[in-house]
VOGU-3710 file (C-alpha; in Angstrom, 3 decimals, decimal comma):
1> mseqyevall> 44,547/-9,080/8,743  45,955/-5,530/8,844  44,195/-2,747/10,742  43,996/-0,723/7,532  42,083/-3,595/5,889  39,822/-3,961/8,942  38,875/-0,274/8,852  38,285/-0,489/5,097  36,032/-3,531/5,635  34,086/-1,684/8,345
11> lrwcdltleg> 33,568/1,265/5,992  32,576/-1,088/3,190  29,858/-2,542/5,422  28,796/0,983/6,391  28,543/2,053/2,752  26,516/-1,024/1,774  24,219/-0,582/4,768  23,619/3,093/4,082  22,969/2,342/0,417  20,495/-0,387/1,399
21> ladaredida> 18,721/1,813/3,944  18,460/4,611/1,394  16,876/2,252/-1,137  14,491/0,733/1,425  13,737/3,895/3,424  10,326/4,652/1,896  9,221/1,010/2,064  10,249/0,810/5,719  8,434/4,062/6,487  5,326/2,616/4,827
31> lnvypvpdgd> 5,447/-0,426/7,121  5,630/1,689/10,261  2,636/0,511/12,346  4,210/-0,186/15,754  4,858/1,232/18,341  3,553/4,501/16,854  2,234/4,516/13,271  4,012/7,746/12,304  5,729/6,534/9,130  9,311/7,502/9,980
41> tgtnlfltfe> 11,140/4,312/11,009  13,091/4,007/7,746  14,127/7,641/7,905  15,196/7,364/11,556  17,282/4,246/10,894  18,955/5,896/7,913  19,800/9,077/9,823  21,082/7,150/12,858  23,337/4,903/10,822  24,528/7,788/8,683
51> aarqaildsd> 25,602/9,641/11,835  27,618/6,595/12,938  29,309/6,223/9,558  30,008/9,945/9,266  31,747/9,884/12,642  34,337/7,473/11,241  34,875/9,605/8,147  35,206/12,794/10,172  37,714/11,211/12,554  39,925/9,794/9,777
61> ssslvsalrv> 40,526/6,779/12,034  43,404/4,545/10,992  42,881/1,780/13,573  39,895/-0,474/14,120  39,820/0,437/17,811  39,458/4,166/17,185  37,078/3,623/14,251  34,697/1,460/16,282  34,757/3,840/19,219  33,823/6,895/17,167
71> fargallgar> 31,315/4,759/15,244  29,537/3,774/18,462  29,589/7,338/19,786  28,311/8,692/16,475  25,370/6,287/16,607  24,557/7,322/20,178  24,698/11,051/19,433  22,823/10,767/16,138  20,075/8,342/17,170  16,573/9,361/16,106
81> gnsgvilsql> 13,260/7,866/17,150  12,526/4,628/18,961  14,094/2,445/16,263  17,170/4,644/15,937  17,880/4,559/19,667  17,593/0,754/19,716  19,855/0,563/16,664  22,424/2,760/18,388  22,532/0,351/21,313  22,948/-2,627/18,984
91> lragadqllr> 25,848/-0,887/17,267  27,423/0,310/20,511  27,312/-3,062/22,245  28,425/-4,857/19,090  31,403/-2,552/18,669  32,411/-3,073/22,286  32,265/-6,874/21,993  34,163/-6,803/18,700  37,019/-5,003/20,446  37,049/-7,319/23,478
101> gdptkpgqll> 36,704/-10,634/21,621  39,316/-13,066/20,326  40,358/-12,070/16,767  42,003/-15,463/16,222  38,516/-17,030/16,155  36,685/-14,724/13,722  33,554/-16,833/13,369  33,041/-17,074/17,124  33,916/-13,388/17,467  31,145/-12,336/15,089
111> adtltraaea> 28,610/-14,644/16,750  29,517/-13,264/20,188  29,260/-9,724/18,821  25,731/-10,284/17,524  24,708/-12,018/20,759  26,019/-9,213/22,944  24,343/-6,604/20,741  20,955/-8,334/20,954  21,209/-8,768/24,731  22,111/-5,105/25,218
121> ayaavakpve> 19,222/-3,949/23,029  16,721/-6,008/25,051  18,179/-4,585/28,269  17,858/-1,010/26,998  14,113/-1,283/26,367  11,978/-0,893/29,469  9,284/-3,298/28,238  10,635/-5,492/25,404  8,006/-6,718/22,956  8,316/-9,731/20,660
131> gtmltvarea> 7,673/-9,258/16,967  9,946/-6,222/16,751  13,520/-5,523/15,682  14,591/-6,967/19,040  13,268/-10,365/17,972  15,033/-10,147/14,620  18,334/-9,268/16,333  18,033/-12,164/18,790  17,158/-14,785/16,159  20,001/-13,644/13,910
141> araassavpf> 22,406/-13,954/16,856  21,130/-17,453/17,695  21,631/-18,581/14,108  25,123/-17,093/14,075  26,095/-19,006/17,214  24,635/-22,243/15,817  26,641/-21,778/12,610  30,027/-21,473/14,335  30,704/-25,250/14,718  30,096/-25,703/10,992
151> apadlgaqmg> 32,238/-22,776/9,848  35,079/-23,537/7,416  38,591/-23,995/8,745  39,782/-21,074/6,636  39,794/-18,113/9,032  39,140/-15,672/6,216  35,850/-17,394/5,358  34,536/-17,913/8,885  32,948/-14,506/9,340  31,260/-14,740/5,951
161> hvataaaiaa> 29,790/-18,106/6,876  28,428/-16,805/10,178  27,181/-13,559/8,630  25,279/-15,499/5,982  23,563/-17,632/8,610  22,614/-14,489/10,550  21,205/-12,736/7,462  19,078/-15,736/6,468  17,741/-16,117/10,020  16,982/-12,413/10,248
171> raaleetreq> 14,806/-12,578/7,117  12,976/-15,621/8,472  12,416/-13,882/11,809  11,139/-10,810/9,994  8,461/-12,847/8,229  7,350/-14,233/11,594  6,815/-10,771/13,085  3,539/-10,284/11,207  1,968/-13,014/13,371  3,736/-12,153/16,626
181> leplrlagvv> 2,385/-8,663/17,134  -1,315/-7,826/16,872  -0,989/-4,419/15,128  1,218/-6,030/12,477  -1,181/-8,926/11,995  -4,137/-6,589/11,542  -2,250/-4,500/9,001  -0,772/-7,541/7,255  2,777/-6,204/7,470  6,126/-7,146/8,964
191> daggmglcvl> 7,889/-5,007/11,548  9,449/-1,866/10,071  12,427/-1,811/12,436  13,036/-5,507/11,806  13,108/-4,899/8,069  15,680/-2,158/8,582  17,790/-4,501/10,679  17,691/-7,074/7,871  19,324/-4,481/5,640  22,265/-4,355/8,062
201> fdagqhaltg> 22,606/-8,137/8,117  22,362/-8,364/4,319  25,062/-5,710/4,009  27,260/-7,679/6,406  26,918/-10,820/4,308  27,661/-8,835/1,146  30,733/-7,126/2,641  32,216/-10,361/4,005  31,423/-12,728/1,128  31,084/-10,501/-1,913
211> vrpdpgpeal> 27,668/-12,054/-2,569  24,632/-9,780/-2,625  21,926/-11,640/-0,659  18,559/-12,483/-2,142  16,112/-10,462/-0,011  13,508/-13,187/-0,389  9,762/-12,694/-0,843  8,592/-9,204/-1,703  5,394/-9,500/0,349  6,522/-6,989/2,918
221> rpsagewdav> 4,365/-3,991/2,140  0,611/-4,338/2,697  -1,602/-5,128/-0,228  -4,159/-2,617/-1,500  -6,888/-4,199/0,598  -4,732/-4,112/3,711  -3,869/-0,424/3,474  -7,194/0,427/5,148  -5,971/-1,329/8,266  -2,697/0,606/8,202
231> tgarassagp> -4,204/4,013/7,545  -6,964/3,297/10,029  -4,387/2,463/12,675  -2,605/5,722/11,940  -5,767/7,750/12,127  -7,072/6,221/15,325  -3,896/5,336/17,165  -4,243/5,952/20,877  -1,435/6,521/23,299  0,856/9,268/24,540
241> hyevmyllda> 0,861/12,541/22,643  4,580/13,358/22,621  7,889/11,739/21,757  10,622/13,137/23,998  14,290/12,584/23,234  17,419/14,085/24,740  21,066/13,400/25,378  21,986/13,245/29,052  25,261/13,756/30,866  24,818/11,753/34,070
251> peekisslkq> 26,680/9,166/36,171  25,578/5,568/35,711  24,227/5,314/39,256  21,553/7,899/38,393  20,127/5,925/35,458  18,163/3,350/37,429  16,181/6,028/39,276  15,699/7,913/35,990  14,098/4,841/34,435  11,839/4,457/37,476
261> rlgplgdslv> 10,663/8,063/37,072  10,157/7,868/33,305  8,477/4,451/33,189  5,110/5,463/34,699  4,922/8,598/32,521  4,274/6,729/29,258  5,684/3,973/27,077  8,366/3,124/24,492  11,052/3,961/27,057  14,563/3,256/25,765
271> vvggenlwni> 17,733/4,328/27,572  21,064/3,629/25,899  24,653/4,713/26,443  27,380/4,489/29,026  30,449/6,305/30,338  28,240/9,163/31,621  26,617/9,846/28,226  23,085/8,580/27,540  20,398/8,870/24,900  16,883/8,970/26,356
281> hvhvddagaa> 13,712/8,183/24,386  10,141/7,985/25,725  6,535/8,568/24,611  4,579/10,598/27,168  1,641/12,941/27,646  3,593/15,221/29,981  6,734/16,235/28,083  7,759/18,641/30,863  7,827/15,855/33,428  10,035/13,710/31,174
291> ieagiqagrp> 12,506/16,557/30,783  12,380/17,368/34,495  13,328/13,748/35,256  16,416/14,230/33,108  17,325/17,435/34,938  17,163/15,625/38,264  19,462/12,899/36,932  22,038/15,116/35,211  22,341/17,582/32,352  19,931/17,018/29,440
301> yrvrvtslgd> 20,630/18,698/26,103  19,606/18,425/22,459  16,078/18,105/23,785  13,540/17,288/21,065  9,788/17,067/21,662  7,651/15,842/18,754  3,871/15,620/18,684  2,671/12,101/17,925  -0,951/12,961/17,255  -3,483/15,691/16,625
311> qmsqsardht> -1,177/17,223/14,035  -2,418/19,177/11,067  -2,236/16,966/7,964  0,465/17,664/5,422  -2,110/18,502/2,803  -3,724/21,020/5,121  -0,371/22,617/5,809  0,290/22,733/2,101  -2,917/24,692/1,480  -2,475/27,081/4,368
321> cveqsgvvav> 1,198/27,969/3,756  1,481/31,333/2,022  4,986/32,314/3,083  7,933/32,646/0,748  10,098/29,602/0,110  13,833/29,120/0,559  16,399/26,990/-1,251  19,116/24,652/0,007  21,688/23,781/-2,680  24,613/21,349/-2,691
331> aagpglaelf> 27,720/22,827/-4,322  30,784/20,936/-5,548  33,203/23,865/-5,441  33,714/27,354/-3,988  32,764/29,126/-7,210  29,579/27,114/-7,495  28,821/27,863/-3,856  29,113/31,598/-4,578  26,733/31,264/-7,533  24,078/29,480/-5,474
341> eaagavvvth> 24,516/31,874/-2,552  24,182/34,867/-4,887  20,844/33,421/-5,993  19,684/33,293/-2,369  20,344/29,644/-1,507  21,742/28,205/1,705  24,704/26,138/0,499  26,073/22,799/1,644  29,400/21,832/0,060  30,695/18,445/-0,966
351> gpgrrcsaae> 33,529/17,097/-3,053  35,351/13,940/-4,187  35,357/11,336/-1,438  33,075/13,421/0,764  29,345/13,306/0,180  27,286/15,690/2,287  25,210/14,026/4,981  21,499/14,151/5,653  22,294/15,808/8,982  24,091/18,652/7,173
361> llsamrtvps> 21,176/19,132/4,782  18,671/19,067/7,643  20,750/21,621/9,535  20,823/23,840/6,446  17,037/23,618/6,086  16,633/24,837/9,659  18,606/27,990/8,817  16,337/28,915/5,903  14,060/31,815/6,965  10,988/29,885/5,834
371> rqvvvlpnds> 9,133/26,684/6,609  8,908/25,968/2,877  12,170/24,681/1,415  13,310/23,537/-2,011  16,379/21,264/-2,009  18,787/21,001/-4,953  20,983/17,881/-4,462  22,894/18,475/-7,729  24,435/15,009/-7,592  23,006/11,531/-8,134
381> stltvaeaaa> 24,426/10,041/-4,948  23,173/12,980/-2,878  19,605/12,609/-4,130  18,700/9,743/-1,758  20,398/11,558/1,133  18,356/14,668/0,358  15,133/12,636/0,364  15,941/11,266/3,820  16,747/14,743/5,135  13,517/16,066/3,624
391> saaraegfrv> 11,503/13,343/5,359  13,066/14,280/8,693  12,385/17,972/8,052  8,724/17,246/7,256  8,413/15,551/10,646  9,544/18,876/12,140  6,797/20,750/10,312  8,662/21,869/7,189  7,205/21,685/3,732  10,012/20,344/1,543
401> aviparaqvq> 10,400/19,546/-2,148  13,514/17,816/-3,471  14,223/18,754/-7,080  15,739/15,725/-8,901  18,810/17,682/-10,041  21,584/15,154/-10,628  24,284/17,579/-11,778  25,575/20,993/-10,780  24,487/22,560/-14,067  20,957/21,249/-13,533
411> glaaiavhdd> 20,944/22,970/-10,163  22,108/26,211/-11,770  19,304/25,945/-14,334  16,754/25,336/-11,571  17,801/28,182/-9,309  17,896/30,556/-12,289  14,089/30,301/-12,508  13,453/30,270/-8,750  10,936/32,949/-7,802  9,702/33,048/-4,219
421> srsfdddvvq> 6,905/35,404/-5,171  5,197/32,451/-6,862  3,251/29,851/-4,959  5,399/27,035/-3,603  3,852/24,480/-5,961  4,333/26,663/-9,040  7,924/27,409/-8,103  8,691/23,703/-7,626  7,149/22,888/-11,008  9,175/25,578/-12,781
431> mtsaagharh> 12,444/24,588/-11,078  11,873/20,891/-11,748  11,141/21,603/-15,397  14,280/23,741/-15,772  16,477/21,068/-14,179  14,919/18,333/-16,294  15,493/20,208/-19,543  19,179/20,861/-18,795  21,258/18,170/-20,485  24,588/17,774/-18,741
441> ggvtiatrea> 28,084/16,439/-19,249  31,721/17,147/-18,490  35,313/16,052/-18,872  37,695/14,529/-16,371  41,120/12,872/-16,253  41,538/9,148/-15,587  43,520/8,525/-12,392  44,190/4,855/-13,130  43,817/2,162/-15,741  40,215/0,967/-15,945
451> lttagpcheg> 37,476/-0,361/-18,197  34,778/2,259/-18,753  31,495/2,155/-20,663  33,361/3,949/-23,449  36,154/1,358/-23,501  39,480/0,899/-21,707  41,361/3,938/-20,411  44,803/4,572/-18,993  46,025/6,938/-16,322  46,068/10,474/-17,744
461> dalgvidgdf> 43,496/9,843/-20,484  40,786/12,429/-21,037  37,285/11,086/-20,348  34,042/12,550/-21,639  30,877/12,147/-19,551  27,240/12,679/-20,530  24,369/12,195/-18,082  26,707/10,429/-15,674  28,049/7,857/-18,161  31,477/7,734/-19,785
471> vlvgedlaav> 31,041/8,168/-23,524  34,508/9,159/-24,753  38,143/8,310/-24,125  40,850/10,472/-25,709  44,250/12,060/-25,291  43,352/15,744/-25,759  41,131/17,158/-22,995  39,827/20,083/-25,071  39,075/17,853/-28,066  37,081/15,505/-25,830
481> avdvverllq> 35,253/18,510/-24,323  34,309/19,755/-27,802  32,995/16,284/-28,668  30,906/16,238/-25,480  29,427/19,637/-26,373  28,609/18,468/-29,904  26,813/15,394/-28,604  24,801/17,464/-26,144  23,827/19,898/-28,912  22,586/17,166/-31,225
491> sggemltlvr> 19,136/17,559/-29,664  19,262/21,320/-30,042  19,693/24,051/-27,465  19,742/27,785/-27,002  22,205/28,250/-24,150  25,470/26,529/-23,277  26,829/26,733/-19,731  30,511/26,001/-19,095  31,707/25,650/-15,489  35,503/25,756/-15,140
501> gagapddlvr> 36,989/23,470/-12,487  39,927/23,913/-10,151  43,221/23,738/-12,039  41,573/23,582/-15,469  43,988/24,322/-18,361  43,853/27,965/-19,454  42,948/27,164/-23,040  40,217/24,605/-22,260  37,265/26,993/-22,105  38,735/29,163/-24,853
511> rvgshvstah> 38,941/26,278/-27,320  35,425/25,056/-26,499  33,986/28,566/-26,727  35,758/29,235/-30,012  34,374/26,041/-31,517  30,818/26,859/-30,443  30,964/30,433/-31,762  32,045/29,072/-35,150  29,869/25,978/-35,428  26,803/27,208/-33,496
521> agievlvydg> 26,775/30,979/-33,855  23,278/31,443/-32,437  23,932/29,772/-29,089  24,503/31,896/-25,988  27,551/30,776/-23,991  27,811/31,395/-20,233  31,111/30,715/-18,448  31,498/30,369/-14,678  34,423/29,569/-12,386  33,030/26,686/-10,339
531> gqdrypllvg> 36,217/25,588/-8,587  35,068/21,975/-8,484  37,637/19,195/-8,170  37,933/16,199/-10,484  36,045/17,765/-13,398  38,050/20,481/-15,235  34,886/21,382/-17,117  31,178/20,852/-16,523  28,811/21,418/-19,434  25,106/22,170/-19,512
541> ve> 22,785/22,726/-22,471  19,334/24,275/-22,227
//
């Protein structure tokens, strides 16, 4: 197995995991009862894993060794919340074992990797509790080890066999958590962190076998009658008032005494890391004392203190906020970035092969001179990332609305009606309506032979896209663009927006504009230089 293939397989697992966590994020948040019922476990797992995956992409690693090392470090640096810190330790220990194991015995290697990861996670938690993601990790590892003697002789299929056994056992262990932990039993739910971990195991099975696992019974979220127990637990939860997290530069010999100082201060103590870099997580009443303990051990930084209780409700914040709102917009090209910036937005850029991360969006929200933020994802794949970033921002006290803009031209339509003199709610309604009424399409060039929803295409063919689907295949790019415009105008429209891409043919916009002025004389045509890659022309109709 070549290193290039191994890195590609690692990234494939990362992509499937991140996709699964994005889909399950809200459900996992809803299950969040233990250790603190703050409804953010799914978001924290997503952001932690995204940081690990992004580290590989940013490093452009070509070997499995370098990819796993930056992956583990990315997880450590990006870990959020109790569940995220535990996940980072699972990933870190697993990556280390994967590098030290025997690659000639892939089934045993994967089983050993899962075992080492589970053991390290238990060791990182000051007071391990059964019925949590720790239990799920351990049971999956046990099943993986038991499956090794029955793995097929074919080395290529061994990991898939072991991964399947681990995924099935993880789901079974997850179902058991509702009876293992009293808060879960009272709420009638399974453990939120355990459910997130099942997503990782399912993605592993999918990546190694090509088979998408059946997630099993849907009875994971509480029923209507059980929600009282969940919401009651959230309203009356007792315990420490603050979550304290920080990264710590310190020698390993200082960590034991640090744990001894932090332990009596509160609960949910998790310390992960190694090689003089550590991620510290603890729930305490005295946040200053927790930080002081870090100072005595080494150099703490990226300190984050979050209130776990006695917070003003979101609805109360919504009614008391009277400040102006800001906008964060995702732009696919330099020209589009200039347009959004000119309209007052903080811009995050992305392009082919590089989707912006939730961390980038969250960072952009923090730079907005307002605690009320509207986010324009302007891309279907970025929408789920934006929702995760928004959830994290809300935990920091922001009021955030994500406009479901799935195309750049929808974002342009939305920001055109943005008015921060309106109330936040009214502005969100107007921007959402403008984005929703903007029909969108574009043209691109096929880079390889493929079967599209519009039929087969060959390299160099012109492809017409409407609402994200291929609808046309042709030889003449301008002719296909005209056809796309005609289809978009079938439902009427008063304004046509054309966004020219990087390297677009000089006559492309001219031919489209000429056709519209002749066939649809009453329609206003706006032309912008977007500079986006891949799409020579983006089209919007309002």
